[in-house]
Structure formats: structure tokens, C-alpha cells
CHARMM internal coordinates of N, CA and C (Angstrom, degrees):
IC EDIT
DIST 1 N 1 CA 1.5107
DIST 1 CA 1 C 1.4389
ANGL 1 N 1 CA 1 C 106.76
DIST 1 C 2 N 1.2993
ANGL 1 CA 1 C 2 N 114.10
DIHE 1 N 1 CA 1 C 2 N 135.41
DIST 2 N 2 CA 1.5836
ANGL 1 C 2 N 2 CA 120.09
DIHE 1 CA 1 C 2 N 2 CA 177.83
DIST 2 CA 2 C 1.4517
ANGL 2 N 2 CA 2 C 108.89
DIHE 1 C 2 N 2 CA 2 C -85.04
DIST 2 C 3 N 1.3992
ANGL 2 CA 2 C 3 N 107.54
DIHE 2 N 2 CA 2 C 3 N 165.35
DIST 3 N 3 CA 1.5377
ANGL 2 C 3 N 3 CA 114.54
DIHE 2 CA 2 C 3 N 3 CA -176.29
DIST 3 CA 3 C 1.5999
ANGL 3 N 3 CA 3 C 107.95
DIHE 2 C 3 N 3 CA 3 C -63.27
DIST 3 C 4 N 1.3534
ANGL 3 CA 3 C 4 N 117.76
DIHE 3 N 3 CA 3 C 4 N -36.09
DIST 4 N 4 CA 1.4480
ANGL 3 C 4 N 4 CA 120.64
DIHE 3 CA 3 C 4 N 4 CA 177.99
DIST 4 CA 4 C 1.4628
ANGL 4 N 4 CA 4 C 112.28
DIHE 3 C 4 N 4 CA 4 C -64.86
DIST 4 C 5 N 1.2555
ANGL 4 CA 4 C 5 N 119.08
DIHE 4 N 4 CA 4 C 5 N -35.72
DIST 5 N 5 CA 1.4660
ANGL 4 C 5 N 5 CA 121.17
DIHE 4 CA 4 C 5 N 5 CA 179.97
DIST 5 CA 5 C 1.6213
ANGL 5 N 5 CA 5 C 109.38
DIHE 4 C 5 N 5 CA 5 C -67.76
DIST 5 C 6 N 1.3539
ANGL 5 CA 5 C 6 N 115.29
DIHE 5 N 5 CA 5 C 6 N -45.20
DIST 6 N 6 CA 1.4149
ANGL 5 C 6 N 6 CA 121.29
DIHE 5 CA 5 C 6 N 6 CA 178.38
DIST 6 CA 6 C 1.6057
ANGL 6 N 6 CA 6 C 106.21
DIHE 5 C 6 N 6 CA 6 C -62.16
DIST 6 C 7 N 1.2856
ANGL 6 CA 6 C 7 N 117.98
DIHE 6 N 6 CA 6 C 7 N -51.50
DIST 7 N 7 CA 1.5536
ANGL 6 C 7 N 7 CA 118.36
DIHE 6 CA 6 C 7 N 7 CA 179.67
DIST 7 CA 7 C 1.4957
ANGL 7 N 7 CA 7 C 113.03
DIHE 6 C 7 N 7 CA 7 C -54.55
DIST 7 C 8 N 1.3384
ANGL 7 CA 7 C 8 N 113.32
DIHE 7 N 7 CA 7 C 8 N -43.71
DIST 8 N 8 CA 1.4388
ANGL 7 C 8 N 8 CA 117.90
DIHE 7 CA 7 C 8 N 8 CA 175.77
DIST 8 CA 8 C 1.5512
ANGL 8 N 8 CA 8 C 117.47
DIHE 7 C 8 N 8 CA 8 C -54.84
DIST 8 C 9 N 1.3715
ANGL 8 CA 8 C 9 N 114.11
DIHE 8 N 8 CA 8 C 9 N -45.09
DIST 9 N 9 CA 1.4861
ANGL 8 C 9 N 9 CA 122.32
DIHE 8 CA 8 C 9 N 9 CA 173.14
DIST 9 CA 9 C 1.5247
ANGL 9 N 9 CA 9 C 107.86
DIHE 8 C 9 N 9 CA 9 C -60.92
DIST 9 C 10 N 1.1956
ANGL 9 CA 9 C 10 N 123.71
DIHE 9 N 9 CA 9 C 10 N -47.84
DIST 10 N 10 CA 1.3774
ANGL 9 C 10 N 10 CA 125.96
DIHE 9 CA 9 C 10 N 10 CA -173.87
DIST 10 CA 10 C 1.6199
ANGL 10 N 10 CA 10 C 113.72
DIHE 9 C 10 N 10 CA 10 C -66.18
DIST 10 C 11 N 1.2664
ANGL 10 CA 10 C 11 N 107.27
DIHE 10 N 10 CA 10 C 11 N -44.11
DIST 11 N 11 CA 1.4977
ANGL 10 C 11 N 11 CA 112.25
DIHE 10 CA 10 C 11 N 11 CA 173.63
DIST 11 CA 11 C 1.5647
ANGL 11 N 11 CA 11 C 115.00
DIHE 10 C 11 N 11 CA 11 C -65.84
DIST 11 C 12 N 1.3260
ANGL 11 CA 11 C 12 N 117.25
DIHE 11 N 11 CA 11 C 12 N -43.90
DIST 12 N 12 CA 1.4683
ANGL 11 C 12 N 12 CA 121.35
DIHE 11 CA 11 C 12 N 12 CA 168.96
DIST 12 CA 12 C 1.4189
ANGL 12 N 12 CA 12 C 113.61
DIHE 11 C 12 N 12 CA 12 C -51.00
DIST 12 C 13 N 1.2946
ANGL 12 CA 12 C 13 N 118.90
DIHE 12 N 12 CA 12 C 13 N -48.22
DIST 13 N 13 CA 1.4394
ANGL 12 C 13 N 13 CA 125.54
DIHE 12 CA 12 C 13 N 13 CA -176.12
DIST 13 CA 13 C 1.5901
ANGL 13 N 13 CA 13 C 107.60
DIHE 12 C 13 N 13 CA 13 C -63.05
DIST 13 C 14 N 1.3724
ANGL 13 CA 13 C 14 N 115.07
DIHE 13 N 13 CA 13 C 14 N -45.46
DIST 14 N 14 CA 1.4486
ANGL 13 C 14 N 14 CA 119.18
DIHE 13 CA 13 C 14 N 14 CA -171.48
DIST 14 CA 14 C 1.5544
ANGL 14 N 14 CA 14 C 101.91
DIHE 13 C 14 N 14 CA 14 C -69.22
DIST 14 C 15 N 1.3222
ANGL 14 CA 14 C 15 N 123.35
DIHE 14 N 14 CA 14 C 15 N -43.61
DIST 15 N 15 CA 1.4298
ANGL 14 C 15 N 15 CA 125.80
DIHE 14 CA 14 C 15 N 15 CA -176.53
DIST 15 CA 15 C 1.5885
ANGL 15 N 15 CA 15 C 110.78
DIHE 14 C 15 N 15 CA 15 C -63.12
DIST 15 C 16 N 1.3494
ANGL 15 CA 15 C 16 N 118.87
DIHE 15 N 15 CA 15 C 16 N -40.14
DIST 16 N 16 CA 1.5225
ANGL 15 C 16 N 16 CA 120.02
DIHE 15 CA 15 C 16 N 16 CA 178.86
DIST 16 CA 16 C 1.5350
ANGL 16 N 16 CA 16 C 107.35
DIHE 15 C 16 N 16 CA 16 C -67.54
DIST 16 C 17 N 1.2780
ANGL 16 CA 16 C 17 N 121.28
DIHE 16 N 16 CA 16 C 17 N -42.12
DIST 17 N 17 CA 1.5031
ANGL 16 C 17 N 17 CA 124.62
DIHE 16 CA 16 C 17 N 17 CA -179.59
DIST 17 CA 17 C 1.4336
ANGL 17 N 17 CA 17 C 108.81
DIHE 16 C 17 N 17 CA 17 C -60.97
DIST 17 C 18 N 1.3300
ANGL 17 CA 17 C 18 N 117.10
DIHE 17 N 17 CA 17 C 18 N -47.07
DIST 18 N 18 CA 1.4878
ANGL 17 C 18 N 18 CA 121.72
DIHE 17 CA 17 C 18 N 18 CA -176.66
DIST 18 CA 18 C 1.6282
ANGL 18 N 18 CA 18 C 107.48
DIHE 17 C 18 N 18 CA 18 C -60.83
DIST 18 C 19 N 1.3343
ANGL 18 CA 18 C 19 N 113.25
DIHE 18 N 18 CA 18 C 19 N -49.89
DIST 19 N 19 CA 1.4754
ANGL 18 C 19 N 19 CA 125.20
DIHE 18 CA 18 C 19 N 19 CA -177.67
DIST 19 CA 19 C 1.5582
ANGL 19 N 19 CA 19 C 108.73
DIHE 18 C 19 N 19 CA 19 C -55.01
DIST 19 C 20 N 1.3179
ANGL 19 CA 19 C 20 N 117.38
DIHE 19 N 19 CA 19 C 20 N -46.18
DIST 20 N 20 CA 1.3970
ANGL 19 C 20 N 20 CA 124.47
DIHE 19 CA 19 C 20 N 20 CA -169.73
DIST 20 CA 20 C 1.5993
ANGL 20 N 20 CA 20 C 109.51
DIHE 19 C 20 N 20 CA 20 C -80.07
DIST 20 C 21 N 1.4122
ANGL 20 CA 20 C 21 N 115.74
DIHE 20 N 20 CA 20 C 21 N -47.74
DIST 21 N 21 CA 1.3705
ANGL 20 C 21 N 21 CA 117.81
DIHE 20 CA 20 C 21 N 21 CA -173.49
DIST 21 CA 21 C 1.5551
ANGL 21 N 21 CA 21 C 118.86
DIHE 20 C 21 N 21 CA 21 C -100.09
DIST 21 C 22 N 1.3329
ANGL 21 CA 21 C 22 N 111.84
DIHE 21 N 21 CA 21 C 22 N -23.58
DIST 22 N 22 CA 1.4755
ANGL 21 C 22 N 22 CA 119.56
DIHE 21 CA 21 C 22 N 22 CA -178.50
DIST 22 CA 22 C 1.5022
ANGL 22 N 22 CA 22 C 116.77
DIHE 21 C 22 N 22 CA 22 C 69.11
DIST 22 C 23 N 1.2895
ANGL 22 CA 22 C 23 N 120.14
DIHE 22 N 22 CA 22 C 23 N -171.00
DIST 23 N 23 CA 1.4922
ANGL 22 C 23 N 23 CA 121.46
DIHE 22 CA 22 C 23 N 23 CA 179.70
DIST 23 CA 23 C 1.4821
ANGL 23 N 23 CA 23 C 112.71
DIHE 22 C 23 N 23 CA 23 C -77.67
DIST 23 C 24 N 1.3247
ANGL 23 CA 23 C 24 N 116.64
DIHE 23 N 23 CA 23 C 24 N 168.31
DIST 24 N 24 CA 1.3868
ANGL 23 C 24 N 24 CA 123.43
DIHE 23 CA 23 C 24 N 24 CA 164.88
DIST 24 CA 24 C 1.4606
ANGL 24 N 24 CA 24 C 116.86
DIHE 23 C 24 N 24 CA 24 C 106.03
DIST 24 C 25 N 1.2893
ANGL 24 CA 24 C 25 N 119.52
DIHE 24 N 24 CA 24 C 25 N -5.07
DIST 25 N 25 CA 1.5805
ANGL 24 C 25 N 25 CA 120.67
DIHE 24 CA 24 C 25 N 25 CA 175.62
DIST 25 CA 25 C 1.5613
ANGL 25 N 25 CA 25 C 112.57
DIHE 24 C 25 N 25 CA 25 C -86.86
DIST 25 C 26 N 1.1433
ANGL 25 CA 25 C 26 N 117.79
DIHE 25 N 25 CA 25 C 26 N 160.93
DIST 26 N 26 CA 1.4884
ANGL 25 C 26 N 26 CA 120.22
DIHE 25 CA 25 C 26 N 26 CA 175.76
DIST 26 CA 26 C 1.5573
ANGL 26 N 26 CA 26 C 108.80
DIHE 25 C 26 N 26 CA 26 C -62.40
DIST 26 C 27 N 1.3444
ANGL 26 CA 26 C 27 N 113.03
DIHE 26 N 26 CA 26 C 27 N 149.65
DIST 27 N 27 CA 1.4777
ANGL 26 C 27 N 27 CA 117.65
DIHE 26 CA 26 C 27 N 27 CA 179.82
DIST 27 CA 27 C 1.5313
ANGL 27 N 27 CA 27 C 114.51
DIHE 26 C 27 N 27 CA 27 C -60.91
DIST 27 C 28 N 1.3519
ANGL 27 CA 27 C 28 N 112.15
DIHE 27 N 27 CA 27 C 28 N -30.89
DIST 28 N 28 CA 1.5332
ANGL 27 C 28 N 28 CA 120.10
DIHE 27 CA 27 C 28 N 28 CA 178.55
DIST 28 CA 28 C 1.4826
ANGL 28 N 28 CA 28 C 108.00
DIHE 27 C 28 N 28 CA 28 C -64.82
DIST 28 C 29 N 1.2145
ANGL 28 CA 28 C 29 N 120.60
DIHE 28 N 28 CA 28 C 29 N -37.70
DIST 29 N 29 CA 1.5243
ANGL 28 C 29 N 29 CA 123.22
DIHE 28 CA 28 C 29 N 29 CA 177.61
DIST 29 CA 29 C 1.5075
ANGL 29 N 29 CA 29 C 111.40
DIHE 28 C 29 N 29 CA 29 C -64.73
DIST 29 C 30 N 1.3540
ANGL 29 CA 29 C 30 N 116.97
DIHE 29 N 29 CA 29 C 30 N -47.71
DIST 30 N 30 CA 1.4483
ANGL 29 C 30 N 30 CA 117.78
DIHE 29 CA 29 C 30 N 30 CA 179.51
DIST 30 CA 30 C 1.5050
ANGL 30 N 30 CA 30 C 107.82
DIHE 29 C 30 N 30 CA 30 C -67.30
DIST 30 C 31 N 1.2765
ANGL 30 CA 30 C 31 N 122.65
DIHE 30 N 30 CA 30 C 31 N -34.89
DIST 31 N 31 CA 1.4779
ANGL 30 C 31 N 31 CA 124.12
DIHE 30 CA 30 C 31 N 31 CA -177.96
DIST 31 CA 31 C 1.5588
ANGL 31 N 31 CA 31 C 108.16
DIHE 30 C 31 N 31 CA 31 C -63.21
DIST 31 C 32 N 1.3337
ANGL 31 CA 31 C 32 N 113.38
DIHE 31 N 31 CA 31 C 32 N -51.60
DIST 32 N 32 CA 1.4233
ANGL 31 C 32 N 32 CA 118.92
DIHE 31 CA 31 C 32 N 32 CA -179.84
DIST 32 CA 32 C 1.5407
ANGL 32 N 32 CA 32 C 114.58
DIHE 31 C 32 N 32 CA 32 C -54.20
DIST 32 C 33 N 1.2971
ANGL 32 CA 32 C 33 N 111.88
DIHE 32 N 32 CA 32 C 33 N -52.93
DIST 33 N 33 CA 1.4985
ANGL 32 C 33 N 33 CA 117.44
DIHE 32 CA 32 C 33 N 33 CA 177.63
DIST 33 CA 33 C 1.4622
ANGL 33 N 33 CA 33 C 112.37
DIHE 32 C 33 N 33 CA 33 C -58.80
DIST 33 C 34 N 1.3301
ANGL 33 CA 33 C 34 N 117.20
DIHE 33 N 33 CA 33 C 34 N -44.37
DIST 34 N 34 CA 1.3869
ANGL 33 C 34 N 34 CA 118.45
DIHE 33 CA 33 C 34 N 34 CA -177.96
DIST 34 CA 34 C 1.5908
ANGL 34 N 34 CA 34 C 113.94
DIHE 33 C 34 N 34 CA 34 C -64.13
DIST 34 C 35 N 1.3205
ANGL 34 CA 34 C 35 N 115.20
DIHE 34 N 34 CA 34 C 35 N -40.09
DIST 35 N 35 CA 1.4208
ANGL 34 C 35 N 35 CA 119.80
DIHE 34 CA 34 C 35 N 35 CA 173.97
DIST 35 CA 35 C 1.4459
ANGL 35 N 35 CA 35 C 112.88
DIHE 34 C 35 N 35 CA 35 C -61.07
DIST 35 C 36 N 1.3073
ANGL 35 CA 35 C 36 N 117.83
DIHE 35 N 35 CA 35 C 36 N -40.69
DIST 36 N 36 CA 1.4113
ANGL 35 C 36 N 36 CA 121.63
DIHE 35 CA 35 C 36 N 36 CA -178.97
DIST 36 CA 36 C 1.5711
ANGL 36 N 36 CA 36 C 112.32
DIHE 35 C 36 N 36 CA 36 C -64.26
DIST 36 C 37 N 1.3478
ANGL 36 CA 36 C 37 N 113.41
DIHE 36 N 36 CA 36 C 37 N -48.08
DIST 37 N 37 CA 1.4782
ANGL 36 C 37 N 37 CA 121.62
DIHE 36 CA 36 C 37 N 37 CA 177.25
DIST 37 CA 37 C 1.5749
ANGL 37 N 37 CA 37 C 115.58
DIHE 36 C 37 N 37 CA 37 C -56.70
DIST 37 C 38 N 1.4185
ANGL 37 CA 37 C 38 N 108.44
DIHE 37 N 37 CA 37 C 38 N -45.11
DIST 38 N 38 CA 1.5246
ANGL 37 C 38 N 38 CA 115.23
DIHE 37 CA 37 C 38 N 38 CA 179.21
DIST 38 CA 38 C 1.5042
ANGL 38 N 38 CA 38 C 109.51
DIHE 37 C 38 N 38 CA 38 C -64.54
DIST 38 C 39 N 1.2719
ANGL 38 CA 38 C 39 N 117.44
DIHE 38 N 38 CA 38 C 39 N -37.32
DIST 39 N 39 CA 1.4942
ANGL 38 C 39 N 39 CA 120.33
DIHE 38 CA 38 C 39 N 39 CA -175.87
DIST 39 CA 39 C 1.5123
ANGL 39 N 39 CA 39 C 105.52
DIHE 38 C 39 N 39 CA 39 C -70.66
DIST 39 C 40 N 1.3640
ANGL 39 CA 39 C 40 N 121.22
DIHE 39 N 39 CA 39 C 40 N -38.60
DIST 40 N 40 CA 1.4591
ANGL 39 C 40 N 40 CA 126.12
DIHE 39 CA 39 C 40 N 40 CA 177.72
DIST 40 CA 40 C 1.5646
ANGL 40 N 40 CA 40 C 109.27
DIHE 39 C 40 N 40 CA 40 C -57.72
DIST 40 C 41 N 1.3065
ANGL 40 CA 40 C 41 N 116.91
DIHE 40 N 40 CA 40 C 41 N -25.42
DIST 41 N 41 CA 1.5319
ANGL 40 C 41 N 41 CA 118.26
DIHE 40 CA 40 C 41 N 41 CA -179.01
DIST 41 CA 41 C 1.4842
ANGL 41 N 41 CA 41 C 112.56
DIHE 40 C 41 N 41 CA 41 C -93.21
DIST 41 C 42 N 1.3729
ANGL 41 CA 41 C 42 N 113.76
DIHE 41 N 41 CA 41 C 42 N 5.31
DIST 42 N 42 CA 1.4784
ANGL 41 C 42 N 42 CA 116.07
DIHE 41 CA 41 C 42 N 42 CA 174.83
DIST 42 CA 42 C 1.5810
ANGL 42 N 42 CA 42 C 117.08
DIHE 41 C 42 N 42 CA 42 C 99.28
DIST 42 C 43 N 1.3265
ANGL 42 CA 42 C 43 N 115.28
DIHE 42 N 42 CA 42 C 43 N -1.92
DIST 43 N 43 CA 1.4030
ANGL 42 C 43 N 43 CA 115.76
DIHE 42 CA 42 C 43 N 43 CA 178.05
DIST 43 CA 43 C 1.4744
ANGL 43 N 43 CA 43 C 116.41
DIHE 42 C 43 N 43 CA 43 C -92.03
DIST 43 C 44 N 1.3132
ANGL 43 CA 43 C 44 N 120.05
DIHE 43 N 43 CA 43 C 44 N 154.16
DIST 44 N 44 CA 1.5384
ANGL 43 C 44 N 44 CA 122.26
DIHE 43 CA 43 C 44 N 44 CA 177.62
DIST 44 CA 44 C 1.4684
ANGL 44 N 44 CA 44 C 107.99
DIHE 43 C 44 N 44 CA 44 C -88.66
DIST 44 C 45 N 1.3295
ANGL 44 CA 44 C 45 N 116.99
DIHE 44 N 44 CA 44 C 45 N 136.65
DIST 45 N 45 CA 1.4062
ANGL 44 C 45 N 45 CA 121.50
DIHE 44 CA 44 C 45 N 45 CA -178.69
DIST 45 CA 45 C 1.6044
ANGL 45 N 45 CA 45 C 109.17
DIHE 44 C 45 N 45 CA 45 C -127.32
DIST 45 C 46 N 1.3497
ANGL 45 CA 45 C 46 N 112.58
DIHE 45 N 45 CA 45 C 46 N 128.28
DIST 46 N 46 CA 1.4701
ANGL 45 C 46 N 46 CA 116.94
DIHE 45 CA 45 C 46 N 46 CA 176.37
DIST 46 CA 46 C 1.4600
ANGL 46 N 46 CA 46 C 106.54
DIHE 45 C 46 N 46 CA 46 C -108.22
DIST 46 C 47 N 1.4172
ANGL 46 CA 46 C 47 N 123.73
DIHE 46 N 46 CA 46 C 47 N 130.66
DIST 47 N 47 CA 1.3906
ANGL 46 C 47 N 47 CA 123.07
DIHE 46 CA 46 C 47 N 47 CA -179.98
DIST 47 CA 47 C 1.5523
ANGL 47 N 47 CA 47 C 109.00
DIHE 46 C 47 N 47 CA 47 C -116.18
DIST 47 C 48 N 1.2807
ANGL 47 CA 47 C 48 N 115.04
DIHE 47 N 47 CA 47 C 48 N 141.65
DIST 48 N 48 CA 1.4568
ANGL 47 C 48 N 48 CA 121.66
DIHE 47 CA 47 C 48 N 48 CA 177.63
DIST 48 CA 48 C 1.5454
ANGL 48 N 48 CA 48 C 113.06
DIHE 47 C 48 N 48 CA 48 C 67.80
DIST 48 C 49 N 1.2263
ANGL 48 CA 48 C 49 N 121.23
DIHE 48 N 48 CA 48 C 49 N 40.72
DIST 49 N 49 CA 1.4184
ANGL 48 C 49 N 49 CA 127.17
DIHE 48 CA 48 C 49 N 49 CA 178.39
DIST 49 CA 49 C 1.5711
ANGL 49 N 49 CA 49 C 112.06
DIHE 48 C 49 N 49 CA 49 C -75.18
DIST 49 C 50 N 1.3010
ANGL 49 CA 49 C 50 N 118.62
DIHE 49 N 49 CA 49 C 50 N 129.28
DIST 50 N 50 CA 1.4599
ANGL 49 C 50 N 50 CA 121.68
DIHE 49 CA 49 C 50 N 50 CA -176.30
DIST 50 CA 50 C 1.5922
ANGL 50 N 50 CA 50 C 105.48
DIHE 49 C 50 N 50 CA 50 C -71.69
DIST 50 C 51 N 1.3549
ANGL 50 CA 50 C 51 N 117.65
DIHE 50 N 50 CA 50 C 51 N 132.26
DIST 51 N 51 CA 1.3595
ANGL 50 C 51 N 51 CA 123.57
DIHE 50 CA 50 C 51 N 51 CA 171.72
DIST 51 CA 51 C 1.4664
ANGL 51 N 51 CA 51 C 109.56
DIHE 50 C 51 N 51 CA 51 C -143.96
DIST 51 C 52 N 1.3701
ANGL 51 CA 51 C 52 N 115.43
DIHE 51 N 51 CA 51 C 52 N 150.26
DIST 52 N 52 CA 1.4931
ANGL 51 C 52 N 52 CA 115.62
DIHE 51 CA 51 C 52 N 52 CA 177.09
DIST 52 CA 52 C 1.4732
ANGL 52 N 52 CA 52 C 112.68
DIHE 51 C 52 N 52 CA 52 C -121.25
DIST 52 C 53 N 1.3469
ANGL 52 CA 52 C 53 N 114.35
DIHE 52 N 52 CA 52 C 53 N 146.37
DIST 53 N 53 CA 1.4804
ANGL 52 C 53 N 53 CA 120.96
DIHE 52 CA 52 C 53 N 53 CA 177.15
DIST 53 CA 53 C 1.4484
ANGL 53 N 53 CA 53 C 106.71
DIHE 52 C 53 N 53 CA 53 C -120.35
DIST 53 C 54 N 1.3415
ANGL 53 CA 53 C 54 N 116.19
DIHE 53 N 53 CA 53 C 54 N 130.83
DIST 54 N 54 CA 1.4196
ANGL 53 C 54 N 54 CA 122.18
DIHE 53 CA 53 C 54 N 54 CA -176.35
DIST 54 CA 54 C 1.5545
ANGL 54 N 54 CA 54 C 105.41
DIHE 53 C 54 N 54 CA 54 C -99.10
DIST 54 C 55 N 1.2781
ANGL 54 CA 54 C 55 N 114.45
DIHE 54 N 54 CA 54 C 55 N 128.65
DIST 55 N 55 CA 1.5892
ANGL 54 C 55 N 55 CA 119.54
DIHE 54 CA 54 C 55 N 55 CA 178.38
DIST 55 CA 55 C 1.5331
ANGL 55 N 55 CA 55 C 103.47
DIHE 54 C 55 N 55 CA 55 C -143.15
DIST 55 C 56 N 1.3954
ANGL 55 CA 55 C 56 N 111.37
DIHE 55 N 55 CA 55 C 56 N 120.72
DIST 56 N 56 CA 1.3819
ANGL 55 C 56 N 56 CA 119.98
DIHE 55 CA 55 C 56 N 56 CA -179.40
DIST 56 CA 56 C 1.6579
ANGL 56 N 56 CA 56 C 112.35
DIHE 55 C 56 N 56 CA 56 C 49.39
DIST 56 C 57 N 1.2520
ANGL 56 CA 56 C 57 N 113.65
DIHE 56 N 56 CA 56 C 57 N -113.84
DIST 57 N 57 CA 1.5033
ANGL 56 C 57 N 57 CA 114.17
DIHE 56 CA 56 C 57 N 57 CA 178.47
DIST 57 CA 57 C 1.5149
ANGL 57 N 57 CA 57 C 115.79
DIHE 56 C 57 N 57 CA 57 C -102.84
DIST 57 C 58 N 1.3372
ANGL 57 CA 57 C 58 N 117.55
DIHE 57 N 57 CA 57 C 58 N -1.28
DIST 58 N 58 CA 1.3652
ANGL 57 C 58 N 58 CA 126.76
DIHE 57 CA 57 C 58 N 58 CA -174.29
DIST 58 CA 58 C 1.5251
ANGL 58 N 58 CA 58 C 112.04
DIHE 57 C 58 N 58 CA 58 C -96.54
DIST 58 C 59 N 1.2877
ANGL 58 CA 58 C 59 N 113.79
DIHE 58 N 58 CA 58 C 59 N 145.27
DIST 59 N 59 CA 1.5356
ANGL 58 C 59 N 59 CA 116.90
DIHE 58 CA 58 C 59 N 59 CA 174.18
DIST 59 CA 59 C 1.5884
ANGL 59 N 59 CA 59 C 103.23
DIHE 58 C 59 N 59 CA 59 C -120.07
DIST 59 C 60 N 1.2761
ANGL 59 CA 59 C 60 N 112.00
DIHE 59 N 59 CA 59 C 60 N 110.55
DIST 60 N 60 CA 1.5440
ANGL 59 C 60 N 60 CA 122.36
DIHE 59 CA 59 C 60 N 60 CA -179.24
DIST 60 CA 60 C 1.4240
ANGL 60 N 60 CA 60 C 108.67
DIHE 59 C 60 N 60 CA 60 C -84.68
DIST 60 C 61 N 1.3795
ANGL 60 CA 60 C 61 N 117.03
DIHE 60 N 60 CA 60 C 61 N 115.48
DIST 61 N 61 CA 1.5204
ANGL 60 C 61 N 61 CA 121.41
DIHE 60 CA 60 C 61 N 61 CA 177.80
DIST 61 CA 61 C 1.5577
ANGL 61 N 61 CA 61 C 99.91
DIHE 60 C 61 N 61 CA 61 C -92.30
DIST 61 C 62 N 1.3510
ANGL 61 CA 61 C 62 N 114.76
DIHE 61 N 61 CA 61 C 62 N 101.08
DIST 62 N 62 CA 1.3775
ANGL 61 C 62 N 62 CA 119.85
DIHE 61 CA 61 C 62 N 62 CA -169.67
DIST 62 CA 62 C 1.5496
ANGL 62 N 62 CA 62 C 114.08
DIHE 61 C 62 N 62 CA 62 C -67.56
DIST 62 C 63 N 1.3857
ANGL 62 CA 62 C 63 N 117.20
DIHE 62 N 62 CA 62 C 63 N -29.88
DIST 63 N 63 CA 1.4559
ANGL 62 C 63 N 63 CA 118.21
DIHE 62 CA 62 C 63 N 63 CA 179.00
DIST 63 CA 63 C 1.5076
ANGL 63 N 63 CA 63 C 112.17
DIHE 62 C 63 N 63 CA 63 C -67.27
DIST 63 C 64 N 1.3734
ANGL 63 CA 63 C 64 N 113.91
DIHE 63 N 63 CA 63 C 64 N -51.97
DIST 64 N 64 CA 1.3896
ANGL 63 C 64 N 64 CA 118.30
DIHE 63 CA 63 C 64 N 64 CA -171.50
DIST 64 CA 64 C 1.5359
ANGL 64 N 64 CA 64 C 114.81
DIHE 63 C 64 N 64 CA 64 C -86.39
DIST 64 C 65 N 1.2797
ANGL 64 CA 64 C 65 N 110.83
DIHE 64 N 64 CA 64 C 65 N -17.67
DIST 65 N 65 CA 1.5278
ANGL 64 C 65 N 65 CA 117.12
DIHE 64 CA 64 C 65 N 65 CA -178.30
DIST 65 CA 65 C 1.5003
ANGL 65 N 65 CA 65 C 109.89
DIHE 64 C 65 N 65 CA 65 C 75.80
DIST 65 C 66 N 1.2171
ANGL 65 CA 65 C 66 N 123.07
DIHE 65 N 65 CA 65 C 66 N 25.78
DIST 66 N 66 CA 1.3943
ANGL 65 C 66 N 66 CA 123.94
DIHE 65 CA 65 C 66 N 66 CA 178.13
DIST 66 CA 66 C 1.6497
ANGL 66 N 66 CA 66 C 110.60
DIHE 65 C 66 N 66 CA 66 C -97.81
DIST 66 C 67 N 1.1920
ANGL 66 CA 66 C 67 N 115.89
DIHE 66 N 66 CA 66 C 67 N 148.23
DIST 67 N 67 CA 1.5541
ANGL 66 C 67 N 67 CA 119.02
DIHE 66 CA 66 C 67 N 67 CA 173.04
DIST 67 CA 67 C 1.4884
ANGL 67 N 67 CA 67 C 105.60
DIHE 66 C 67 N 67 CA 67 C -114.46
DIST 67 C 68 N 1.3618
ANGL 67 CA 67 C 68 N 113.22
DIHE 67 N 67 CA 67 C 68 N 132.71
DIST 68 N 68 CA 1.4028
ANGL 67 C 68 N 68 CA 116.97
DIHE 67 CA 67 C 68 N 68 CA 178.16
DIST 68 CA 68 C 1.5672
ANGL 68 N 68 CA 68 C 107.20
DIHE 67 C 68 N 68 CA 68 C -126.77
END
COOR INIT
IC SEED 1 N 1 CA 1 C
IC BUILD
């Protein structure tokens, strides 16, 4: 599957969720529904993966929100 095909699936799922539920729910609700719908379409979803971003002298731990 190409990147464009994956992107198309993700955008379609996001659009359908927004159209059906609208705004105002917690981010965690949208995240759970989106992961479920993407999995239903046969893609692998990883949630809350740890990643780091380096900026000047700080290391931002994006998942936990900590700065070291």
C-alpha cells in the first residue's frame, strides 16, 4: 500500500468521524474511534508511541510532556 493510499484512508476516516460526531468531544474519544476505524480498514495503528524532538538544548518527550 502506498503512502497516498494510507493518507486517503486516514483522511476519509477523519472526515466521516467529524461528519458523524462533530466537534466538542475529548481528544481521547476521537483518538479511540479513529484508531478503531483505521484498524477496521486493515491498517496497523500504534497509539502513544514515545518519540523525542531535539530543540536547542532541550529534549522534549512528546508523550509525557516532560522536558529534560
